[in-house]
PLY file of the C-alpha trace (Angstrom):
ply
format ascii 1.0
element vertex 663
property float x
property float y
property float z
element edge 662
property int vertex1
property int vertex2
end_header
0.00 0.00 0.00
2.81 2.37 0.94
4.61 1.65 -2.33
1.51 2.60 -4.27
1.39 5.92 -2.45
5.04 6.60 -3.36
4.30 5.74 -6.98
1.31 8.07 -7.08
3.29 10.88 -5.46
6.15 10.34 -7.90
3.78 10.38 -10.86
2.22 13.58 -9.58
5.69 15.15 -9.18
6.61 14.13 -12.70
3.38 15.58 -14.02
3.96 18.83 -12.11
7.53 19.13 -13.33
6.55 18.28 -16.87
3.83 20.87 -16.65
6.34 23.41 -15.39
8.50 22.71 -18.42
5.71 22.43 -20.98
3.01 24.76 -19.70
4.89 28.04 -20.35
4.94 27.17 -24.05
1.16 27.15 -24.15
0.75 30.46 -22.35
0.36 33.68 -24.31
3.03 35.67 -22.49
2.17 38.67 -24.59
-0.88 38.96 -22.37
1.55 39.89 -19.56
3.25 42.55 -21.65
1.49 45.31 -19.75
2.61 43.93 -16.38
6.22 43.75 -17.53
6.13 47.24 -18.99
4.54 48.56 -15.79
7.23 46.93 -13.65
10.06 48.37 -15.81
8.38 51.79 -15.91
8.23 51.92 -12.11
11.93 51.12 -11.85
13.23 53.40 -14.64
10.84 56.26 -14.04
9.94 56.58 -17.72
7.60 54.65 -20.03
8.95 51.30 -21.25
7.48 49.59 -24.29
8.17 45.98 -25.31
7.43 45.88 -29.01
8.85 42.46 -29.84
8.19 38.83 -28.90
8.13 37.63 -25.29
9.24 34.15 -24.27
9.39 32.62 -20.79
10.58 29.31 -19.33
10.19 28.35 -15.67
12.56 25.42 -15.31
15.31 24.59 -14.71
15.56 28.32 -13.92
13.10 31.09 -14.68
14.27 32.78 -17.87
12.56 35.67 -19.62
13.38 36.76 -23.17
11.93 39.70 -25.03
13.05 41.92 -27.90
12.71 45.37 -29.37
12.47 47.36 -26.15
11.94 51.10 -26.17
12.61 53.30 -23.13
11.02 56.75 -23.23
8.79 58.31 -25.82
8.71 56.79 -29.32
9.53 60.18 -30.84
12.69 60.67 -28.77
13.57 57.49 -26.88
16.10 57.54 -24.05
17.23 54.03 -24.99
16.43 51.08 -27.18
17.45 47.44 -26.72
17.47 44.86 -29.48
16.94 41.93 -27.10
16.90 41.23 -23.35
17.49 37.91 -21.62
16.97 37.70 -17.84
17.39 34.78 -15.44
15.79 34.80 -11.97
16.33 32.94 -8.70
13.61 30.23 -8.71
12.44 30.40 -5.08
12.43 34.21 -5.01
10.52 34.21 -8.30
7.83 31.94 -6.83
7.49 34.43 -3.95
7.04 37.32 -6.44
10.53 38.69 -5.70
12.35 39.14 -8.99
16.01 38.63 -8.14
17.77 38.85 -11.51
20.79 36.55 -11.33
21.86 37.16 -14.93
20.87 39.85 -17.40
22.05 40.12 -21.01
21.39 43.30 -22.99
22.11 42.96 -26.69
22.71 45.99 -28.90
21.29 48.61 -26.55
21.40 52.21 -27.72
21.49 54.74 -24.89
21.11 58.47 -25.45
22.18 61.30 -23.15
21.75 64.99 -23.81
23.10 68.30 -22.60
20.54 70.96 -23.37
21.02 74.58 -24.34
21.25 75.61 -20.69
23.88 73.02 -19.87
21.55 70.65 -18.02
22.26 66.94 -18.33
19.45 64.53 -19.15
18.96 60.85 -19.88
15.17 60.52 -19.97
15.42 58.00 -17.11
14.74 58.66 -13.43
15.76 55.58 -11.48
13.58 54.73 -8.52
15.08 55.01 -5.07
14.18 51.40 -4.31
14.21 48.35 -6.53
10.48 47.66 -6.74
11.05 44.08 -5.72
13.68 43.61 -8.36
17.26 42.63 -7.46
20.10 42.70 -9.94
23.18 40.55 -10.20
25.57 40.25 -13.12
24.63 42.09 -16.30
26.32 41.55 -19.66
26.22 44.30 -22.26
26.82 43.26 -25.86
27.49 45.69 -28.76
26.03 48.72 -27.06
26.03 52.26 -28.45
26.22 55.25 -26.11
25.48 58.69 -27.54
25.86 62.09 -25.96
24.31 65.00 -27.80
25.37 68.51 -26.86
22.54 70.76 -28.01
24.68 73.84 -27.37
27.12 72.99 -30.15
25.00 70.53 -32.12
27.66 67.83 -31.79
27.05 64.18 -30.97
29.71 62.03 -29.37
29.28 58.32 -30.05
30.88 55.31 -28.35
30.08 52.13 -30.27
30.66 48.38 -29.90
30.57 48.72 -26.13
30.78 45.23 -24.61
31.45 44.29 -21.02
30.21 43.24 -17.61
27.97 45.50 -15.57
27.49 44.69 -11.89
24.65 46.38 -10.04
23.65 46.16 -6.43
20.43 47.83 -7.55
19.23 50.30 -10.14
20.41 53.13 -7.90
23.85 51.63 -7.28
26.45 50.77 -6.36
27.58 49.51 -9.75
30.67 48.88 -11.82
31.43 48.30 -15.47
34.45 46.72 -17.09
34.70 46.22 -20.83
35.72 47.85 -24.06
34.35 50.00 -26.84
35.23 52.15 -29.82
35.39 55.91 -30.22
36.39 57.53 -33.50
37.56 54.20 -34.92
39.89 53.44 -32.00
39.25 50.69 -29.47
39.48 51.42 -25.76
39.34 49.44 -22.55
37.36 51.03 -19.74
36.72 50.44 -16.04
34.17 52.43 -14.07
33.11 52.04 -10.44
30.58 53.95 -8.38
29.54 53.73 -4.76
26.11 54.39 -3.33
25.04 58.02 -3.22
25.69 59.38 0.30
23.50 61.69 2.35
25.07 64.71 0.64
23.96 63.39 -2.73
27.47 62.43 -3.86
29.02 59.14 -4.94
32.66 58.17 -5.03
33.59 57.14 -8.56
36.69 55.99 -10.39
37.40 55.72 -14.11
40.26 54.15 -16.04
40.51 54.48 -19.83
43.18 53.09 -22.13
43.33 52.36 -25.86
44.15 48.82 -26.91
47.46 50.12 -28.26
48.31 51.09 -24.63
49.74 54.34 -25.99
48.27 56.29 -23.10
46.03 55.90 -20.08
43.63 58.24 -18.32
42.28 57.82 -14.81
39.91 59.78 -12.59
38.97 59.34 -8.95
36.79 61.55 -6.83
33.28 62.55 -5.83
30.47 62.81 -8.37
27.29 64.70 -7.65
24.77 63.29 -10.17
21.69 65.08 -11.40
20.70 67.59 -14.03
23.78 69.65 -13.20
26.38 66.97 -12.41
29.64 67.99 -10.78
32.89 66.12 -10.26
35.68 66.96 -7.85
38.73 64.72 -7.68
42.11 63.79 -9.10
43.22 62.86 -12.60
46.32 61.18 -14.01
47.20 61.12 -17.70
50.12 58.93 -18.74
51.50 58.72 -22.28
54.10 56.21 -23.36
56.98 57.30 -25.64
57.60 55.66 -28.98
59.47 52.38 -28.71
63.09 52.52 -29.82
66.20 50.36 -29.85
68.51 53.38 -29.64
69.67 53.81 -26.07
69.86 57.61 -26.24
66.27 57.83 -27.51
64.78 55.88 -24.60
62.40 58.09 -22.66
60.13 57.72 -19.67
56.38 58.24 -19.74
54.86 61.69 -20.00
52.78 62.12 -16.82
50.17 64.80 -16.11
48.67 64.87 -12.60
46.14 67.38 -11.36
43.23 68.21 -9.15
40.20 68.54 -11.35
36.69 69.92 -10.99
34.22 69.48 -13.81
30.66 70.25 -14.77
28.78 70.42 -18.03
30.00 74.02 -18.42
33.67 73.93 -17.44
36.62 71.71 -16.58
39.26 73.20 -14.27
42.70 71.72 -13.68
44.03 73.41 -10.56
47.65 72.99 -9.63
48.67 70.40 -12.21
52.15 68.91 -12.53
53.49 67.86 -15.92
56.56 65.62 -16.21
57.56 65.27 -19.89
59.93 62.43 -18.97
59.13 60.43 -15.86
62.73 59.23 -15.70
63.97 62.82 -15.29
62.20 63.98 -12.17
64.00 67.34 -12.12
62.27 68.42 -15.32
58.71 69.27 -14.39
56.20 71.96 -15.22
53.36 73.25 -13.10
50.36 75.42 -13.75
46.60 75.57 -14.04
44.07 75.35 -16.86
40.40 76.04 -17.45
38.38 74.59 -20.34
35.06 76.18 -21.25
32.50 73.71 -22.69
29.37 74.37 -24.68
28.56 76.22 -27.86
31.90 78.07 -27.97
34.61 75.92 -26.43
37.79 77.61 -25.26
40.61 77.18 -22.80
42.95 79.28 -20.74
46.18 77.81 -19.36
49.32 78.90 -17.59
52.57 76.92 -17.49
55.49 77.67 -15.21
58.60 75.89 -14.05
62.23 76.07 -13.11
64.68 74.41 -15.45
63.31 72.60 -18.49
65.95 70.75 -20.46
66.06 68.49 -23.48
67.46 64.99 -23.01
71.26 64.93 -23.35
73.03 63.73 -26.47
75.00 60.51 -26.62
78.21 61.13 -24.69
80.11 59.04 -27.25
79.29 61.36 -30.15
82.24 62.78 -32.08
81.63 66.53 -32.17
84.18 66.99 -34.96
81.87 65.32 -37.48
78.60 66.88 -36.32
76.84 70.08 -37.44
76.03 72.97 -35.16
73.68 72.03 -32.34
71.24 74.76 -33.39
71.02 73.23 -36.88
70.39 69.78 -35.41
67.71 71.27 -33.20
65.91 72.84 -36.18
65.80 69.48 -37.96
64.35 67.79 -34.87
61.61 70.28 -34.04
58.26 68.50 -33.63
55.04 69.79 -35.11
53.21 72.06 -32.64
50.24 70.71 -30.74
47.16 72.62 -31.88
44.05 71.93 -29.74
40.70 71.74 -31.55
39.39 74.87 -29.84
40.27 78.47 -29.28
42.25 79.44 -26.24
45.18 81.17 -24.62
48.33 79.99 -22.91
50.96 81.79 -20.89
54.38 80.21 -20.28
56.89 81.38 -17.68
60.08 79.31 -17.27
63.28 80.12 -15.46
65.46 78.32 -18.00
65.09 76.21 -21.13
68.20 74.19 -21.86
68.60 73.36 -25.56
71.82 71.36 -25.18
74.17 73.70 -27.02
72.75 76.82 -25.38
70.08 77.88 -22.92
67.27 80.42 -22.86
66.65 82.06 -19.51
63.67 83.95 -18.08
61.46 82.64 -20.86
58.06 84.25 -21.20
55.52 83.51 -23.91
51.91 84.57 -24.43
50.01 82.91 -27.25
46.47 82.34 -28.44
44.95 79.86 -30.87
41.83 79.70 -32.99
41.97 75.91 -33.25
43.82 76.02 -36.57
47.10 77.65 -35.59
48.86 79.68 -32.92
49.40 83.42 -32.75
52.50 84.13 -30.70
51.71 87.49 -29.15
55.09 87.75 -27.49
58.08 85.53 -26.84
60.84 86.90 -24.63
64.01 85.15 -23.51
67.49 86.00 -22.31
70.67 84.75 -23.99
74.30 85.10 -22.88
75.85 88.54 -23.15
72.87 90.29 -21.57
70.99 89.57 -24.78
67.22 89.77 -25.15
65.43 87.71 -27.79
61.92 88.74 -28.80
59.59 87.16 -31.34
55.96 87.28 -32.43
54.04 85.78 -35.32
52.03 82.82 -36.57
52.87 79.21 -35.71
51.16 76.36 -37.58
51.92 72.84 -38.74
52.52 71.78 -42.33
53.13 68.15 -43.31
53.76 67.24 -39.66
56.44 69.92 -39.41
56.32 73.29 -37.62
55.82 76.42 -39.71
56.40 79.92 -38.37
56.25 83.40 -39.85
56.79 86.47 -37.74
59.05 89.21 -36.49
62.15 88.69 -34.39
64.60 90.98 -32.63
67.89 90.23 -30.92
69.42 93.00 -28.80
72.72 92.39 -27.02
74.68 94.59 -24.64
77.75 92.34 -24.81
78.36 90.73 -28.16
81.36 88.87 -26.78
79.09 86.78 -24.55
76.63 86.10 -27.36
79.25 85.18 -29.99
80.78 82.65 -27.57
77.83 80.40 -28.44
79.31 79.65 -31.90
83.00 80.55 -31.72
85.77 80.56 -29.15
86.75 84.09 -28.12
90.28 85.27 -28.81
92.70 86.83 -26.35
91.98 90.35 -27.59
88.25 90.19 -28.27
87.03 93.31 -30.08
83.45 92.36 -29.16
84.04 92.93 -25.45
81.23 95.10 -24.06
80.13 95.98 -27.60
76.35 96.33 -28.11
74.58 95.14 -31.22
71.16 94.23 -32.55
69.47 92.22 -35.29
65.84 92.59 -36.35
63.87 91.12 -39.20
61.14 88.78 -40.29
61.66 85.07 -39.71
60.14 82.23 -41.72
60.34 78.54 -40.88
58.77 76.09 -43.31
59.58 72.46 -44.00
63.33 72.09 -43.79
64.23 75.74 -44.39
64.71 78.71 -42.09
64.89 82.27 -43.38
65.45 85.83 -42.20
64.24 88.56 -44.56
64.29 92.34 -44.28
66.93 91.95 -41.60
68.66 94.95 -40.07
72.00 94.46 -38.33
73.16 97.28 -36.05
76.88 97.51 -35.24
78.95 100.45 -34.05
76.03 102.80 -34.55
75.52 101.79 -38.22
72.69 99.72 -39.72
73.19 97.09 -42.40
70.77 94.99 -44.44
70.89 91.21 -43.97
68.95 88.26 -45.39
69.61 84.60 -44.58
68.24 81.30 -45.82
69.28 78.15 -44.02
68.51 74.63 -45.26
68.78 71.87 -42.67
67.06 68.91 -44.38
68.34 66.82 -47.26
69.71 70.00 -48.85
72.02 71.45 -46.23
73.05 74.93 -47.30
73.35 78.56 -46.29
72.42 81.51 -48.49
73.52 84.92 -47.26
72.77 88.40 -48.55
74.30 91.42 -46.78
74.51 95.07 -47.74
76.90 96.88 -45.43
76.91 100.59 -44.86
80.20 102.24 -43.93
81.95 99.75 -41.67
85.41 101.24 -41.39
88.10 99.57 -39.37
86.04 99.12 -36.22
82.88 97.84 -37.91
84.89 95.44 -40.07
86.60 94.04 -36.98
83.23 93.52 -35.30
81.78 91.70 -38.31
84.86 89.51 -38.57
84.68 88.61 -34.88
81.01 87.62 -35.24
81.61 85.22 -38.11
82.21 81.53 -37.35
85.84 80.42 -37.28
85.57 78.29 -40.40
89.22 77.25 -40.45
89.36 76.09 -36.82
85.92 74.54 -36.47
84.67 71.92 -38.98
81.04 72.33 -37.86
80.42 75.09 -40.41
81.40 72.95 -43.39
79.42 70.00 -42.04
76.34 72.12 -41.38
76.51 73.98 -44.70
78.44 72.05 -47.35
76.77 74.22 -49.99
75.79 77.85 -50.04
75.77 81.20 -51.76
76.54 84.79 -50.86
75.88 88.28 -52.13
77.81 90.89 -50.18
78.22 94.60 -50.78
79.90 97.30 -48.73
80.42 101.04 -49.04
83.72 100.81 -47.24
85.31 98.15 -45.09
88.64 96.67 -44.09
89.14 93.28 -45.75
92.24 91.17 -45.10
93.85 94.13 -43.40
93.29 96.52 -46.32
90.76 99.34 -46.59
88.37 99.14 -49.51
85.45 101.00 -51.03
82.65 99.95 -53.38
83.08 96.28 -52.45
81.04 93.49 -54.06
81.37 89.71 -53.57
78.84 87.36 -55.12
79.14 83.65 -55.59
78.68 80.25 -54.05
80.63 77.49 -52.39
80.67 73.75 -52.32
83.00 71.18 -50.84
86.52 72.62 -50.98
85.75 75.33 -53.54
84.52 78.93 -53.63
83.26 80.40 -56.89
82.84 84.17 -57.30
80.44 85.16 -60.05
81.51 88.73 -59.29
84.36 90.00 -57.15
84.88 93.73 -57.42
86.21 96.74 -55.58
86.42 100.35 -56.63
89.53 100.60 -54.53
91.01 97.96 -52.28
94.45 98.78 -51.00
95.25 100.80 -54.11
93.87 98.18 -56.49
90.62 98.11 -58.43
89.08 94.74 -59.32
86.10 93.49 -61.30
86.43 89.78 -61.93
85.04 86.28 -61.76
87.09 83.83 -59.76
87.14 80.25 -58.57
89.36 79.36 -55.62
90.11 76.02 -54.04
92.93 73.95 -52.64
94.93 75.22 -49.68
97.02 78.26 -48.87
100.17 76.23 -49.57
98.77 74.78 -52.80
96.08 77.14 -54.10
93.87 76.31 -57.05
92.78 79.66 -58.48
91.27 80.44 -61.88
89.20 83.25 -63.33
89.25 86.42 -65.36
88.54 90.12 -65.06
89.83 93.66 -65.01
92.56 94.68 -62.54
93.65 98.27 -61.98
96.82 99.13 -60.04
97.10 102.77 -59.01
100.74 102.64 -58.06
103.68 100.37 -57.34
103.33 101.03 -53.63
99.72 99.79 -53.50
99.28 97.82 -50.24
97.20 95.17 -52.04
100.00 94.63 -54.55
102.50 94.02 -51.77
100.11 91.57 -50.12
99.72 89.71 -53.42
103.51 89.44 -53.76
103.79 88.07 -50.22
101.04 85.51 -50.81
102.78 84.10 -53.89
106.32 84.49 -52.52
107.34 86.66 -55.47
111.14 87.24 -55.41
112.31 90.72 -54.45
114.03 91.16 -57.82
110.76 90.59 -59.61
109.03 93.11 -57.37
111.51 95.81 -58.32
111.06 95.06 -62.00
107.29 95.09 -61.76
107.25 98.33 -59.77
108.28 100.26 -62.86
105.17 98.96 -64.64
102.70 100.85 -62.49
100.13 102.24 -62.90
98.42 99.42 -64.80
94.99 98.63 -66.18
94.91 95.00 -67.29
92.58 92.27 -68.42
93.72 89.17 -66.56
92.77 85.61 -67.43
93.96 82.77 -65.18
93.22 79.41 -66.76
92.24 76.27 -64.90
94.83 73.80 -63.69
95.50 71.13 -66.31
97.90 68.34 -65.36
99.38 70.62 -62.71
100.08 73.42 -65.19
98.33 76.72 -65.62
98.24 79.59 -68.14
98.00 83.28 -67.25
97.21 85.92 -69.88
97.64 89.66 -69.34
96.50 92.36 -71.75
96.15 96.12 -71.35
98.10 99.21 -70.39
101.21 98.81 -68.25
103.04 101.94 -67.22
103.53 104.10 -70.31
102.92 101.30 -72.80
100.67 98.41 -73.65
101.12 94.77 -72.67
100.09 91.50 -74.23
101.60 88.60 -72.30
101.05 84.88 -71.94
102.71 82.95 -69.11
102.73 79.17 -68.88
103.25 78.06 -65.29
104.29 74.41 -65.12
103.57 74.23 -61.38
100.51 76.45 -61.33
100.17 79.91 -59.84
101.05 78.58 -56.41
104.54 77.66 -57.59
105.15 80.89 -59.50
108.51 81.54 -57.85
109.85 77.97 -57.94
108.49 76.05 -60.91
109.43 76.31 -64.58
107.97 79.41 -66.27
107.56 80.19 -69.97
106.56 83.71 -71.01
105.62 84.98 -74.47
104.24 88.36 -75.37
104.56 91.70 -77.02
103.86 95.36 -76.55
0 1
1 2
2 3
3 4
4 5
5 6
6 7
7 8
8 9
9 10
10 11
11 12
12 13
13 14
14 15
15 16
16 17
17 18
18 19
19 20
20 21
21 22
22 23
23 24
24 25
25 26
26 27
27 28
28 29
29 30
30 31
31 32
32 33
33 34
34 35
35 36
36 37
37 38
38 39
39 40
40 41
41 42
42 43
43 44
44 45
45 46
46 47
47 48
48 49
49 50
50 51
51 52
52 53
53 54
54 55
55 56
56 57
57 58
58 59
59 60
60 61
61 62
62 63
63 64
64 65
65 66
66 67
67 68
68 69
69 70
70 71
71 72
72 73
73 74
74 75
75 76
76 77
77 78
78 79
79 80
80 81
81 82
82 83
83 84
84 85
85 86
86 87
87 88
88 89
89 90
90 91
91 92
92 93
93 94
94 95
95 96
96 97
97 98
98 99
99 100
100 101
101 102
102 103
103 104
104 105
105 106
106 107
107 108
108 109
109 110
110 111
111 112
112 113
113 114
114 115
115 116
116 117
117 118
118 119
119 120
120 121
121 122
122 123
123 124
124 125
125 126
126 127
127 128
128 129
129 130
130 131
131 132
132 133
133 134
134 135
135 136
136 137
137 138
138 139
139 140
140 141
141 142
142 143
143 144
144 145
145 146
146 147
147 148
148 149
149 150
150 151
151 152
152 153
153 154
154 155
155 156
156 157
157 158
158 159
159 160
160 161
161 162
162 163
163 164
164 165
165 166
166 167
167 168
168 169
169 170
170 171
171 172
172 173
173 174
174 175
175 176
176 177
177 178
178 179
179 180
180 181
181 182
182 183
183 184
184 185
185 186
186 187
187 188
188 189
189 190
190 191
191 192
192 193
193 194
194 195
195 196
196 197
197 198
198 199
199 200
200 201
201 202
202 203
203 204
204 205
205 206
206 207
207 208
208 209
209 210
210 211
211 212
212 213
213 214
214 215
215 216
216 217
217 218
218 219
219 220
220 221
221 222
222 223
223 224
224 225
225 226
226 227
227 228
228 229
229 230
230 231
231 232
232 233
233 234
234 235
235 236
236 237
237 238
238 239
239 240
240 241
241 242
242 243
243 244
244 245
245 246
246 247
247 248
248 249
249 250
250 251
251 252
252 253
253 254
254 255
255 256
256 257
257 258
258 259
259 260
260 261
261 262
262 263
263 264
264 265
265 266
266 267
267 268
268 269
269 270
270 271
271 272
272 273
273 274
274 275
275 276
276 277
277 278
278 279
279 280
280 281
281 282
282 283
283 284
284 285
285 286
286 287
287 288
288 289
289 290
290 291
291 292
292 293
293 294
294 295
295 296
296 297
297 298
298 299
299 300
300 301
301 302
302 303
303 304
304 305
305 306
306 307
307 308
308 309
309 310
310 311
311 312
312 313
313 314
314 315
315 316
316 317
317 318
318 319
319 320
320 321
321 322
322 323
323 324
324 325
325 326
326 327
327 328
328 329
329 330
330 331
331 332
332 333
333 334
334 335
335 336
336 337
337 338
338 339
339 340
340 341
341 342
342 343
343 344
344 345
345 346
346 347
347 348
348 349
349 350
350 351
351 352
352 353
353 354
354 355
355 356
356 357
357 358
358 359
359 360
360 361
361 362
362 363
363 364
364 365
365 366
366 367
367 368
368 369
369 370
370 371
371 372
372 373
373 374
374 375
375 376
376 377
377 378
378 379
379 380
380 381
381 382
382 383
383 384
384 385
385 386
386 387
387 388
388 389
389 390
390 391
391 392
392 393
393 394
394 395
395 396
396 397
397 398
398 399
399 400
400 401
401 402
402 403
403 404
404 405
405 406
406 407
407 408
408 409
409 410
410 411
411 412
412 413
413 414
414 415
415 416
416 417
417 418
418 419
419 420
420 421
421 422
422 423
423 424
424 425
425 426
426 427
427 428
428 429
429 430
430 431
431 432
432 433
433 434
434 435
435 436
436 437
437 438
438 439
439 440
440 441
441 442
442 443
443 444
444 445
445 446
446 447
447 448
448 449
449 450
450 451
451 452
452 453
453 454
454 455
455 456
456 457
457 458
458 459
459 460
460 461
461 462
462 463
463 464
464 465
465 466
466 467
467 468
468 469
469 470
470 471
471 472
472 473
473 474
474 475
475 476
476 477
477 478
478 479
479 480
480 481
481 482
482 483
483 484
484 485
485 486
486 487
487 488
488 489
489 490
490 491
491 492
492 493
493 494
494 495
495 496
496 497
497 498
498 499
499 500
500 501
501 502
502 503
503 504
504 505
505 506
506 507
507 508
508 509
509 510
510 511
511 512
512 513
513 514
514 515
515 516
516 517
517 518
518 519
519 520
520 521
521 522
522 523
523 524
524 525
525 526
526 527
527 528
528 529
529 530
530 531
531 532
532 533
533 534
534 535
535 536
536 537
537 538
538 539
539 540
540 541
541 542
542 543
543 544
544 545
545 546
546 547
547 548
548 549
549 550
550 551
551 552
552 553
553 554
554 555
555 556
556 557
557 558
558 559
559 560
560 561
561 562
562 563
563 564
564 565
565 566
566 567
567 568
568 569
569 570
570 571
571 572
572 573
573 574
574 575
575 576
576 577
577 578
578 579
579 580
580 581
581 582
582 583
583 584
584 585
585 586
586 587
587 588
588 589
589 590
590 591
591 592
592 593
593 594
594 595
595 596
596 597
597 598
598 599
599 600
600 601
601 602
602 603
603 604
604 605
605 606
606 607
607 608
608 609
609 610
610 611
611 612
612 613
613 614
614 615
615 616
616 617
617 618
618 619
619 620
620 621
621 622
622 623
623 624
624 625
625 626
626 627
627 628
628 629
629 630
630 631
631 632
632 633
633 634
634 635
635 636
636 637
637 638
638 639
639 640
640 641
641 642
642 643
643 644
644 645
645 646
646 647
647 648
648 649
649 650
650 651
651 652
652 653
653 654
654 655
655 656
656 657
657 658
658 659
659 660
660 661
661 662
């Protein structure tokens, strides 16, 4: 009898369980659509419409599936969900407590807005309680989150958002960890929020990093949610340098740390610290910044610091085969960072070390329109009590900086300034000498230029133009028109020029170049001259003068073309032109004799031939030999002479000489 009872009970249990499995398939769950929508509406605080199919199974675990869910008004929904799958705890479900143990949201689209007044809205007002609904683990698959700023008309979209959302309830605490895409770049994100405290604030933390791990961004602080949300906390931005196998190019992370307060209207970074290279703790910048949000975005920032220095060069470099440090620096200049909004920045640094030289007491004020920078003023101190000033437009072209503006350089002690590019001599004529240079500067691509330049020396002004190439075509083009220099001005100019013979950096920096020089009067090679002109170009080991002329230079007049190469001991000179000798005692004539080691007996013979007005043609060296032709008036008569120099003009006094001619 007892066995029969067990059998009946077992059969009843089987029937009940089978009914629990089978019965839900015969129930029209769409008839409960209103109850489900009512429950979701109570929790979210906004109408919820389930427009798709509804499916429910009771065993082995209550599972509810429905699709095409709309949250908010059909005209402007706060969110839509392609499909929802929820699992409930069985015993709680039977007691009408809906404890969601697993929730999967597929392809939800969530919209947030910031209206014209700066108020934040989502169209959802979460209930303070849970309405009998408990939440566990929630999975979000392929979500889209959109924020529309009605002030500017822009919409910011994060797509393909997938991750795990954990909720203690609809009102928090909750956390999300996953990934998504913004502007075609994938990011990993972690967000955590505590319960809202009695003051209406919640402690939140955010970590954001692209999959490339090129940078990371983290926030931690107190968030006051609502229509006018506010955040007050700390931020850390960390950017990794480019990977390299070159030891001297290894850098630490760029790190920006700051206190931050933010609302829908403004973000303020108060007291930030910027370390361009985390490995070099001594190089740090401080300051503050304010970013205005809304219809017209703008920023205002100040940057200050002590000593800011570039990373040192490789200590094993051979300086004798390297160009000037300033030329290297020009070729390494990065493109300027141009933010996508208007704004202003003020920079105040005690010193900026640029390896080969340093700028001190640096001050810069600049503004941007989002397309380029306007440098209102740049002021810095250089050695020799020298002030550098600049202003103009700074942009980027082909990932290179481009600048056009005015520059001025005023020095009270040229000896201190010139020490940057040449070693001072024992008797430095530049000592305590003032000087100035003004003009318009242009930097574009791999070329730097100074036009309309005015050089002031010894109370006189002179016109100067410079073009400097520092890319594949390394060259220097110089144009200078000197007023009356005299002995003092000539000495100052000579002391300012690089010491080409002693320092190889000039030839390495500028293997090619051109020049066009004129002067009313100057002392050149120890001789006074007037009406001076020198035009030509140079290349490795050779200088070519397309015009070399002087109305009077040490008693000699010249108008010629000339090519010079070789060395002082073995010169290679060729060219042609007119030469006028005013008298046998002309200082230039004596200097020419000394240069070529002309015997004293020859000098006495030639002295009787002055004055002279000759056409001189010096042929090129051929197999070590050279031909010189002279034609014109010599003393009281005419001369037509051809000299064949077997050893070239450099061996005039020692090598075999053959002369033919007539009068």
